[in-house]
Residue, then its C-alpha position, 0 to 999 in steps of 0.5 A: m897439334e899446334n905448330i910451336i916455335d921459340l926464337h930466344t933460348h940459351s945453352t951452356a955456351s952462355d948461361g943455360t943449363l942444357a948443352p946446345a945439342e941437348l937443348v935442340a933434342y929437348a925442343a924436338a921432344k916438346h914438338l917445336q918446329v923452329l928453334a933459335l939459339t941466342d946465347h949471350d955474346t957468343i956463337d960457340g954453341l951454334q955449330e953443335a946445335a945446327e948439327e943436332a937440328k938436322r938429326q931432329s929435322l927441326i928448323f934451326v935459326p942460328g942466333i946471338e944476344i948481344n949486350i948493348a951500352w944503354p943508360t937505363g935498364e938493359f938493352h939486348l940485341l938479338g941477331l937472328g939467322l946468322q950465316r957466318v961470323s964476319p970480322e965485324l962480329r968477331a970484333v964486337l965479341q972480343l970487346l965484350a969478352d975482354g970486358r967480361e974478364e975484367r968484370n969478373r976480376q973486379m967482382a971477385e975482388k969485391l967478394q974478397e973485400a966483403g969477406v966472402p971466400v970465393t976467388l975467380e980461379e975457383v969459379r973458373a975451375r968449377f965451370n970451365t966456360k969462356m962465358l963466365g959471369r954472375p950466374h956462375f958466381a951465384q951457383y958456386m956460392v950455393e954449392k959452397g953454402i954461402v947462400k941458399q939459392r942463386q937469387e939470394a946471391f944476386d939480392r945480397f951481392f950482385a944486383k945493381g946497387r949491391g956491394c959486389f956489382v960491377e957494370r957490364t961492358g956494352a957494345d955500341l948499337a950501330e956497331a952491333v947492328a952492322a956486325i949482325k947484318s954483315s954476318g947475314g942476320a937480322p937485328v931484333q931488339a930483345h924484351p924492349l921493356s927492359m930498357y926502362v923507358s916509359w910508355g910515354k917515350m917508347d914510341g920515340v925511342m923505338e923509332e930512333i932504334r929502328d932508324k939505327g938499323v934494328l929490323g925487329l922487336e921481341a914483343w912477346h916475352p915471359g917478362v911482360r904481361v899479355a896486354e904489354a906484348e900486344r901493345l909492343e906488337e902493335l908498335g912494332h908493326r906501326l914502325g914497319m918492324i917485324v915482331t918476334a916471340g921467345s921464352d928466354f929459356h935457360g933451363e927448367k930449374v933456372r926460371a919456372d916462368r920460362k918454359l920452352g915454346h911459351t911466352a907472355g901469359g904462358k901462351h904457346i909461341g905460334f908458328r906465325f912469328w916464323q912464317e909471317e914475320l922472321q922467315p920472310l925477312l931472312c929470305r930477303l936478307h939471304g936472297g932466298n938462300s938457306m940459313e946454313f951456318q958457317p963458323 
């Protein structure tokens, strides 16, 4: 059986549908050998996932996905192989948490102004999570019968350009890179095409990002075509960066095209992305020490 891994997943600690331990157990049931948990702007699920990974004899990579301030599209920065939570990382996470709270307040106000009977207090009571955001608003609107599907809520209200859209707070790239490195992790850019940078400018932009301390790029993601993933992989290696692959899995029912252990073109995520790419880098960063996570 082929060794399968996944270096980009989400749990209920942010906007996934499986609890951290459930996600790890699910990965083990799917015969994955390596799993990274990279919840949005939080490390809250890492300890639970790490403990379950020990029970399942699965290699666990503690991670995070940080929203970065960027002028076009979106820029997400993965931190892979975290060993601790440095003061720098805590400061970045607090900035993002404060921004999220203000954004949720503004979205709720806009919904009220649009005549949509949804309040922030209702949504917060329903989900009881510190990582409240658009997906939770959308799910609550489905449950109240305001929309039929979560995507409809985004299309009508929360997508950029719609009446209830509010821009997300993003961290400064240099500060986020420093925060990840001070926590023992490797900064890796998630799904680079989401930046909305043309191919003609991609080489120069990625070179600038590398020069700011980003050590890798996620070339393989279900949101790109195989030919684009191959092109990104070649670019990453040409720039001396490691290349990673992930599913961006949030749950079986959230996105049908995002299956654990699978990436662009529905391909299995091969062990080479761990053995030849991420693991050697983490060994250098950790001085050969384990990836034991200390909250």
